[in-house]
N, C-alpha and C positions, 0 to 999 in steps of 0.2 A: 536514276540515282537510287542506290540501294539503301534500306534502312541502316542507320548507323554510319553512314558515310560522312567523313568529315567536310564534305562539299556541302551538306544539306543545311547547315547553319548558315554558310555564306549565300547560299542561294535564297534562303529564306529572309535574310537581311535585305537583299537586292529587291525582293518582292514587297516587303512591307514598308521600305522607305519611302515610296511614292505616296503611301496612305498618310504619312506624317507630313509629307511635303504639301499635299493638297489640303490638308487641314489647316496648315499654315497659311496657305493662299486664301483660303475662304474666310480665315479669321482677319487677314489684313484687308480683304474687300469688303469686309462688313456683313457677310452673309451669317456669319456665326459670331458670337458674343463671348468672349473669354473672362475668366475670373480675375477681377482686378487685385493687384497686390498693394501693400502698403505704400509703396514708393510710387504708385500710379502706372506702372507697367501692367502688363497681362500675362498670366500663367500659360504656360504651353498648352495647346488644346489637346495634347495626348502624351501618354508616357508610355513606352514600348520596352518590354523585358522579356525575352524569348518569344514564346507564343502568346503572351499576356499582353493586351493592348486596353489601357483605361483612357477614357474620354474626359477632359476637364472643362465644363463649359458652364455658363451661368445660369440657365434656366431649362426646364424640361423641353421647351420649343426649340432651344438649340440642339438638344439631344435628337429630336425627331428629325430636323433637318439633317443633321450628319447621318442618321441610320436609314433616311429614305433612299428608294432605289436609284434616284439621281443625285444623293448625297455623296459625301467622300467614302463612307463604309460601302454602301451600295455599288458605286463605281469601283470600289477595289476588288469587291467580291466578283463583279461581272469580268473584270480584266484578268484577274488571277486564279480564277477557279475556286477561291476559297469560300467558305460558307460560315455565316454568323449561327452562333449556337445560343440561341435565346434562353434555353434552360440553365446555361451556365453564365448568363449575362445578368448581373444584379447592378443596382444603382445605390448611391449614398447621397443623401441631400442634407445639407447643412442648413438648418432653419426650417420654417414652416412649409409644409407642402400640401397645399389644399388639392391639387390634381391627383393625389394618391387615394386609391380606394381602400378604406379602411379595413375591409374585409379580405379581399384578395392582395393588396398591398401593390397592385399594377397601377402605373401611372396612366391616366386616361390621355395624355397628350403623347408621351413618347413610347407607351406599351412596354415599357421596361419595368421588371419587379423591384419594388423599393422594400426590403424586408424592415421590420420594426427594430427599434434599438436592441430589444431583447434577443434578436437573432443575428448576430454580427456575419458580416460577408467576409469571405477568405481571399486575400490578394497577396501574391507571392508568399503564401504559407503564413501571412499574419493575418488575424482576424481584426476587422475595422468596425466601428460603431460609433454613433453619437453619444453613446453611454460607454464610457472608458473601462468601467468595472466589469461590463459584460464581455468586452472583447478581452480584457486582460484572463479573465476566469475561463474562457473558452480556449484560449490559446495555450495555457498552461496545465489545465486539467488534464487533457489528452496527452500533453508531452510528459507528464509525471507518469502516466500510465506507460507510455512509450519507453522511458528510460528504465522503468522497473522490469518490464518485459526482456528488454535487451540485456540487462544485467544479469537477470535470470539465466538467458541462454548463454551468455559467456561464462557464467559461473559453474556450467556443466563441464567445460574444459580444465584440464589441469595446468594452469598457469601459475608461474612464480609471482612473487609479489611486484617484481619488476615488469613483468607481462602484463599484470592486472593494471599497473600504472599506465602502461602504453594504451591498453584497451581504454581506459578512463580517459585518456587524453583524445585519442584519434576517433573514438566512437561515441562514448557518453556524453562527453562534455560539449561535442560539436552539435549534438542534437539541442541543446538549450541555449548555446551562447548566441546563435544567430536571432532567435526569438528575443532574447533578453536585450539585444542591442536596440530594438525598435520599441520593444513593448516590456519596460521594467515590470517584472511580477511583484506581488505582494511579498511583504517579508517573510510571513509564515510559508507561503508556497516555496520560495526561492530557498528556505532552510529545508524543507522536506526534500526538494530535488538534490540539493548539495549532500544531504546526509546519506540518500540513496547512494550516490557517486563515492562518497568517503567509505561507507561500508563495504561496497565492492571491492574498493583498493585494499582495505583492511582484511577482508576474507574472514574465515571463521574455522575452527580447529587447529590443527598442527600438521603442517605438509611439509614437503622436503625444504623448504627455505625458512621454515621457522616461523610461519605466519600464526603464532598462538597467543596473540595478546588480546584475547577476549573481545575481538571486534574493534580494537583501537589499533590504528596504525602508527607504527614507530620507526623511525624518528618522528618527531612532530611535523605537521605539515609546512610550518615556517622554515624548517630546515631542508625538507625533501624537496620543496618547490624551488630553491635555488639551482642555479646552472650546475651541470655536472663539474666545471672545474672550479667551482666554489664550494663543493661540498654537499651538493645535493643531487637529485635524479631528474631535474625538470618535472616533478609532479604538478599536474595541472590543478589550478584553483578555478573552478567556474565563475565564482563571483569575481575574482581579479580580472579573469579573462572578458567576462561581459562588461565590466566597468571599463576596461582598456578599448574595447570596440565602441563604447559609448562615447569615450574620450577623443576617439578618432573623429566623430562627426563634430565634436567642438574644436578639436585642431583644423579641421578642413574649414571651418567658419572663419578663423583667422588667416588662412592661406589664400593665395590669389584665385582668381575664377570668379566669374559672375554666374550664379545659379538662384532660380526662383525660391529654393528652399532657405538660401542664406538670407533673402530680403524677409521672410517670414519670421525666421529666428532672430535676426537683429531687432525686428520690430517688437517683438514678444518681450525680449529683454530690455529694451529701451522702456517700454511701457511699464514693466515691473520694477526694474530699477534704473530710473533717470539719471542718477548721477554717475553710473558706470556703464550700463548697456553690456556689450560683448566683453569690455575690460574686466568684467568682473572674474573672468577666467583666470586673470594673473594678479588678482587682488588680494587684499587681506582680509576679505570678508567671507564669512561662513554663511552660505546661503541655506534657507529652509524652505520647505513646500508652502508655509505661510507667506513667504515673499513672492515666490514664482507662481503658485497656484497652478503647477503643471508638472505631474510627476515624471513625465518622459523628459521635459526640459530641465528639471532638477537632476535627472540622472546623468545628463550630457554635462552640466555644469560640475556637479560632484565628481564624475569621473575624471574630467581633466583637472581639477584642483587637486585631487589627491596623488597625482604624479609629482606634485611640488615643483613646478616650473620656477626657475629663478633667473635673475638678469645675467646674461651674457656680456653686457656693457656695462661698466660700473656708472654709478650716478653722475660723477663728476666727468666722466668721459663721453657723455651723450653728445650728439650733434644737436644743432639748433632746433630742426624740425621734431626730433625725437624728444626733447625738452618740452617743446610747445604741445606736443600730443600727449603729455603725461596727465593723469587724472588727479584731482585734488582729494576726493574721498577715498578712503581705505586705501590710500597710499602709504606703504611702509617707510617711505623717504619724507613723506610731508607729515610732520608729527605736531601734537600741541600736547603739552605736558606728558610726552612720552608715549602717546597714543595716536593712531591715525585719526584724521578728521571724519566724522560722520555726520550726514545731513541733520539728523535730528539735534545735533549740538550746534549748528550754524545754520539757521534757517535763511539767513541773507544769502547764501549760495543758491538756494531754490528760487527766491524772490528774483534775484538777479540772473537767473538761468546760467550760472557761472559754474562749470564743471571741470574745464580743462586750465592748464597754464595759460594757454593762449588766449582763451576767454577772459581770464583775470587781468592778463597783461595789458589786453586791449582797454581796459578801464584805467589803467595807471597814466596820469597826466602829470607833468612837472607842477602846473599852476594849480590844479585841483586834487586835493588829497582824497583818497578812497574813504569811503564809510568807515567807522571802527570796526564793525564786523568783518569787513573784506580785508580791512589793513592788517587785522590780527591773523587772517589767512595767509595774506601776502607775506608776513614776517614768519609764517611756519615753513616757507618754502626754503630749501638750501640756497645759500649765498651763491653758488656758481649758477643756479637756476634762474635766479632774479635777474642776475648781470646778462645771461645768454637771452633771457625772454625780451630783454629791452634793447637789444642790438639788432641792427639789420643784418641779414644773413643771404648767402647766395645759394641758391639749390644746386644740387649735384645732379639731378635728374628732372626733366621736364616732360610733360604729356600734352599732347594735342589730341584731344578727345574726338573731334571732327574727323580727323584724318586717320585715327587709329595708330599714331606714332609716338615713339618715345625718343628723346633726345638726350645724349649725355652732354652736359653743358661744357665741360672742359674740352673733350675732344670733338664735339660736333658730330658723333655718329648718331645715325637714325637707325631704328629698330622698329619693326612692325610688331604688332601685339595682337595674340590670339584671345578674343574675349572669354573663351569657354574656359581656359586654365591659366591665363596670364603670361603665357610663353612669349619670349621675344626672340625674334630673328632679325640679323642685320638686312636692312634695306637700304644700301648706298644710292639706288636710283629712285627711290620715293618722290613723288612729287607733292610739294607743300601746297595747300590751298592759300590764296591771297589773303592776308589779315588773319593768319591762323593765330589762336590764343593759347599760348602756352602756361601751364599751371605747375607748380611744384609737385613731384610725386614721390611715392616711395617704391624702391626696386629691391627685391631680394635675390640671393643666389642659391640654387639648389645644386647640391653636388651629386652627380651622377657617374657611375663607373663606365669607363672607356670600353671596357671589353670584359666578358665575363667567360672564364675558362669553362669548358664542358667536360662531362664526367667520362669515365671509362679511360684515364689516362695511363700513364706508365705505373708500375708497380710500386707501392708504397714502400719507403726506406725503412721506416720503424713499424710498419703494420698498425699504425696509431689511427685511432678514429677521432679525428680533430674536429667534428662535429659538434660544435659547442653552441649553446642557446644565448651567446650573448650577441651584442649588436655589431660585432665586427664581422667583416665578410672577406674571408681568406682567398675566395675565388675571384675577387674583384681587383684590377689593377688601379693605377692610379686615376682619380676622378677628375672631373672637368666641371667647371662652374657654369651653370646655365641661368641666366637673368630671367627674372620673373616680375612682372608688374602686379605689385600689391594693390595700388590705387593711389589716387590724389590724397595728398596729406590731409587735406580738410575732410575726407572720408574714412581715413584709416583709424581703427578703433584700437589696435594693438600693432606695434612693429614687430614682425616676426624675426627680424635680425637682432633684436635686443633682448629676447627672451629665449629660453631653451631649457635644455637638460645637460648637463656636463658640458661637453663642447659642440653639442648639435643645437640648433636652432629650431623654431617651430616648424619650419619647412621640411625638416628631416624626420617629422614624427612618424613611428611606425609602430603597430600594436604589438609586435614582438618586443621591441626595445621598452615600450612602456610597460608590458608585462614584467619584464625583467626588472625593471626599475621598481615597481610596486612590490615585488617579492623581495627585493633589497632593502627597501625601506621598512618592511615588516620585519625581516630579520634583524634589523637595527635594533628595533624597538623590544624585540622578544628574546634576544639573546644577551644577557648581561654580562658584564666584566671584559668586554672587549673581545669576546668570542669570535665576533665576525666584523669584517670589513669589507665593502664591496670592492671587488676585483682582487682582494686578497685572500678571500675565502673563509670559510668557516673552519674555526680551529677544533679538531677531534676532541671529543671530551676525555679521551684516555690520554691525552697529551697534558692536560691540566692548564693552569694559567701560563701566560707568556713567560719567558725566563726572567728572573730578577735582574736587577743592575750588577755590575761585579762588586762582590765584597757582602753581598746581602746572602742570608741563609737560604739554602736552596729549599724550596717547597716540596711536599709530597707530589709524587706523580698523580696524574688524573685518575689511573686505575686505582691507586690506593685510597684516595678521596671517595671515588665513587663506590668501591666495594665495603668502605667503612659505613658509608650511610645505608647501604643495604643491610649490612650486618646490624646496625642500630636499630633499624626498622624491625628486624627480626627478634632481637633480643628485648625490646620493649614490649612484645605481646607475650602474655603469659602462655606457658607451654601447653596448659589444658584447655586454652582457648580453641574453639573449632571455627570461629568466626574469622573473616578476612581481616586484613590490616586495616588501619584507620585511615579514612579517606584524607588525602592531601589535596591542596590546591593543584590545578592543573599546572601552573607555572612552575612547580617545583621539579617535574619531571618531564616538561616540555610536551604535553600531550593534549589533544583536543578530545574532551569527553563527547560520548555519544549522549543523545537525548534521555535514554534512559540510566545513563550514569551521571547525569548532571544533578546537582542539588535541587531541592524543592524549589516551587515557584516562590517568586518573591511577593511581599505584600504590596497590593498595588493602591494608590491613591483614589480618592475620588476625583470627579470630573472638577468640581469647584475648588478642591484642595490642590489640584494641578494648576488650574488657572491662577490662583492666588500665588503659587510658588513661582509661576512664569513671571507675573508682574512684578514680585519681591526681588526676582533675579534681574530684572532689566535694570540698565543704569538710569538714573535719573537725569533731567535735563539741568545739570549743574556745570559749572566751568570745568573744562577738562583736567585743570590742575588738581582738583578735589575728588575726581573719579577714581576708582579702583584699577589699578594698573593691570594689564593683561598682556603677558609675555608672549609675542608674536614672533615666528621665525624670520630671521633676516633674509630678505629676498635677494641678496647678492651672494650667497652662500648656498652651495649645492649641498642639501640635506643628505645625498648618496655619494659624496665625494670619493673617488676611488683611492684605495690604498697602494700598497707595494704590489705590483704585478708578478714580483719574482719572489714573494714570500714563500716560507716553508709549508704553510698551509696550502697555498694554490699548487706549489709543486707536488705535493702529496697526492692531490685530486687528480692532477693532470697525469702522473705517472700511473695511477690506478686505471685512469681511462684509457691510456695508450696501451696497457698491457694485454688489451684483448682477452679479458679473463671471461670464462663462461659465466652467464649471468647469475646462476646460483652461488657460484664462489665470490663474484663480486657482491652480492647482497650480504653473504655472511661477513666478509671483510668491512663492508660499509657499516653495517650495524653494530659490528664489534667497536669500530673506531668511534661511533657515536654513543656508545654505551647502552645500547638498546636491543641486545640480543636477548631473546626470551628464554633466559636461564632460570632456574627456580628462584634466585634471590631477586631478581629484576620483577618477575611476576608478582611475587609476594609484595614488594616494595610499592607497586602500582595497584594493590588491592584486588589482583585477578584471581590468585589461588589461596587457599588457607596456609596456615604455617607449617602443618605436618607434611605439606607436599612440596615444600621449598628447598628440602635437602636432596642429596644426591641419591639415586637409588642402588648405587653399586654396593654389594654386601660388605665390602671391607670399609666404606666410608664411615659408617655408623653414625647416621645423622649429621652428617657435615653439610654445611650450607653450600647449595650449588650456586658459586660465583663465576665469573667469567675465568679467574686464575684456576679454580679448581675443575671446572668442566672441560678446559682445553688443555691444561698442562699437569696439573696436580693429582687428577683422579688415577688409581692404580690401573685402570684399563687405559690410560691415555699416556702417563708419565714415560713408559719405555718407548713410546712412538715419538714423544716429542724429543728425546734424547737422541733418536735415531736421525731425525729430520735436522738436528743440529749437525751431526757428523756427515750427512749428505751435502749440506751446504758447503760445509768445510772443505771437503773432497772436490767439490765443484769450482770452488773459487781459490783453492789453495791458500785458506786461511785458517787461523785457529779456530775451533769450534765455538760457537757462542755460549755464555754461561747458562745454566739452567735457571733462567729468570722468566717469569710469565710475560712480562713486557717484551721479551725477544720475540716471542711468535705472536702475541697479540698486537702489539704497536709496530713491531719490525726491527727495533733496536733496544737496546737498554743493557745496565751494567757495564757501561763503558764500550759495548761492544756494537759495530755497525758494520754492515756488509760492504764488501769493497765496491768501488764504483761501477766496474764493469758487470758486476753479477747482481746489481740491484734488482733487475727485472726478472732474472731466474729465481731469486729469493723471494719475490713477491709472488710469483707464480707457483712456487714450491709451497708458501706458507698458505696461499689460497686453496689449494688443493688439500693440504693437511687439515686446514680449520674446518672445511665444507665436509671432508670425509668423517671428521669426528662428531660434526653436528649431525650428518645424516644417520650415523649409526647410534648416536644419543637418542634422536626422535624415533628411530625404530625400537630402541628399548623401551622408551617411555610408552609407545602405542602397544607393543605386543609382549612387553616383557622378556624379549629375548636378549641375553647379555652379549656382550662383545668383548674382543681382547685387543690389545695393542697390536698384535700380528694382523688383525683384521684391518685395523687403522691403517697400518703400512701398506697392507694390499691394496685397500681403496686408493691411498694416495698415488702408488704407482700406477694404478690403472687409470686414474684422472690425469696424471702428468702425460702418460703415453698417449692418451687420447687426445689431449691439447697439443701434444708435439706432432702427432700425425696430421691434425686439422691443419697446423700451420705449414707443415710439408706440403699438403694437398694445394695450398695456396701459392707456394712455389713452383710446382711444377704442373699445376692444372689451370685451366681456365673455367673458374666456377660460373662467370657468366655465360660462356658458351655451353656449358653443361645443362644450363637450364631449358634449352631449346626455344629461347626467347630472342626477341632482338635486342642486340647490345645497347641500341639507343634508348631503350627503356629503362637502362639502369644508369641513372644520373648520380653524379656525387663521386666519393672517393672509391677508386678501384679496389675490390678485395683482394687483389693480388699482392704478395710479399716478395721482396727483393732476396736474393739468395745471401748476400751479406748481412741483411737485416736477420735472416734466420739463424746464421751463423753467430752473431753476436747476441742473440737471445738464448740459444740452446747450446751450441757447440762449443762450450768452455772446456778446453783441453781434452775434448772427447770423452768426457766422463759420462754424460747421459745419452749423447749420440755422436756419430761421425758421419761426416758428409765427404763422399769422395766424388770427385769430378769426372764428368763423362768424357770418353775419348771421342774426339771429332765432334760430330753433331749429336751425340748421344747425351741424354738428359742426366744430370748428377744423381746419384743414389744415395741412400741413407741407411746406416746401421743403427738400430735401436739397442742401447745398451744399459738402460736404466730398469733394473729388476730388484727383486726383494734382496737378491745375494751382492749385487753390485750398484754403487760403488762400496757399500758396506752393508752388513747384515744386521737386521734388527736384534736386540739382546735376547729376546725370548726363542729366536730361531733355532737355538740348540735343543731346546726341551720342547718345541712345538710338535705337534702330529705330523705323519708324513704328507697329508692331504691339507692344504692350507685352505682356510675359509673361503668362499666365493665372495669377492668384493660386490657392493651395490652396482647395478647395472648403472653405465655411463653413455649417453649418447655419444656417437663418433660422427663429428661433422654434421653439416645441415644446420639451419636455423632453429632456434629455440626460443619459446615465448617467454 
């Protein structure tokens, strides 16, 4: 087998599997002693991942037996030809280790090196030690250095803002999220890492895509992190990504399957929070490090809670076992004085060991009343729950643990159970043992796709890139329901069928959907005035507020409001002042400040002052009716409830995504719509440049403030070209030319003019080319002082449109995948091919920009490009222009761009 062959991994698995089987046999025979788990079972004697194998044994003597020539490891080496590498083999002992030599660190019994706690050992890329602080520091100190070096290497390439966002997601963030899943870093270290990634995305200086925000990325991250179809660019947020990976561990804890790590985590949660245990994940309790005493466990719990799961089954629709399984404390449906019950307010619950509705209902007897404290708790339960808890009930599913079978009570069908993942398969011929004991159990259903369509299909009808970052799967056909055994009801902590997100239960948790949900929740908090709603998308800032009711006065457009604020900032600073503008809070212009731009350090309180303040903030043990009310979110309402998926906001972003604009043009349009283009007025508003640099540099403008309207439509170097673009779209769409209003080019419509339905896409492509040409020439003028004319803008627009048109024609007539010289199977996803009728509907409107001629017989169709400076209409300054037109900025034709 050659190196790199795909068979090598399979052959390696075949050779190492006997090692794990032999270790389990020796453990069952008593020759080895495993590590006992809290439930009385033994941990697996080994853990294998790729070529790394770890042994989990009780004492150094057991390690010596396993490594002996006649032990499991020795026999495996003799049979397979493998060799044990002692220099890379280290041990980690939990507890005292008298056999270890304090000088060399070598165990006298096993001969294995056990490094001190200050020297963590590395396992699967994670540094482990009995001193957590040492492991954390060593894991992330080198990681920060690696992220900085990688960012420095990529910064040498000329990448657009969108290209840097891709690199940050695929390269930089992936280096840290894996480690942060298992070893949560310190807050200061995590801030340093995220700042390096944010600074890389923001870039520095002014380049072709206008990244001149002084190290700040615009729009703000809570906007850019949204999915493409909701007004973002799916910009990665490393902290959210890491927390969602931690939430995956907590979600796996509530899902079916028996694993040793679940036993350990459940035991630690029950020991720290006896009233809740794993149910803390869906409770109304906000946990702290003081309660859990483990930063890693706290990260798992907080990561899951911050996704804000809610009830999928309303409280009055719960079944009998679901009601009996409900917790009494921190349950937002069990209220006393408007607040959930807390153990410190009701010590009688701890004395009686009563934490669930079932345990409390077992104490209710008609002849013997409950003690007053427990009776108060019983009265706090919803009336439907009290009635359900006292009635007999018939289970829907039953489990026979001895035979490993599950029975559906109504139909009598039998299912065999896989202990590893809880999967169930029909077993009609299963033999039942005599006197089998059946207990009620909880069964969930996971939806799996029946078939996934492969990539490289037919040509796209619209040429759209439907790859969205939402949790929908367009390639999956109708799903099938697969039953999974959650466990006996008496052991189930949280029913995964009753909790979830949106319409998906806990069994459907994915890191991708959780990340999108976290981003949506943050956008709801940060975008005021109803600018955002999940699934409906983010409303562009240039659109202004939503339309008022009929009969109400029409508010000014978002462009007018935005530029009025910029002009007010410019006017409030004295003309003679050379200082930058007054610093405003970040929430006003939606930007996350870098550390060097943040306000000064806050005054810190002393230790005793903080302790006194904490004790003063804690509620006193008084009756709940007199306690301070704390408003908790309703657990029956989805905090990220979706809006209208056919809203105008979403349609705008979907249309832009499907237009297949070059990335530089997409960035310009995207930033303009969000009001974050780096014109002089905006840079002065966010205190990046002084007052005298916020004006247009054209000689005829005479100190006019450079706003969006001025830079792209009103400047004398641009106004004739803007009028020419309007005449071009009028000729293409056979409609009246648009009015000379800034909203027409910046927003797409205005002044009562709307592009015809069949010309929406070509109008978007034409606008993108024009706005990018203006911005590119404007940036060149700012950097070099070289002026430009309206004729140069028109020439650059023609060159850009022609280049995009040729690119789309290549998608029609050529196989771009076949031209790469690689296997077509490597290119999964949407095919880059474009159908001929889609090309016609995009470009060939009445043959103005181009004409497509059908080929005779088997000949391919041909195209005639007709769009020039003279056709369909000439720019106004063409008559007085020199004979030689100015050379337009270079435009890359075809090929991928970063």
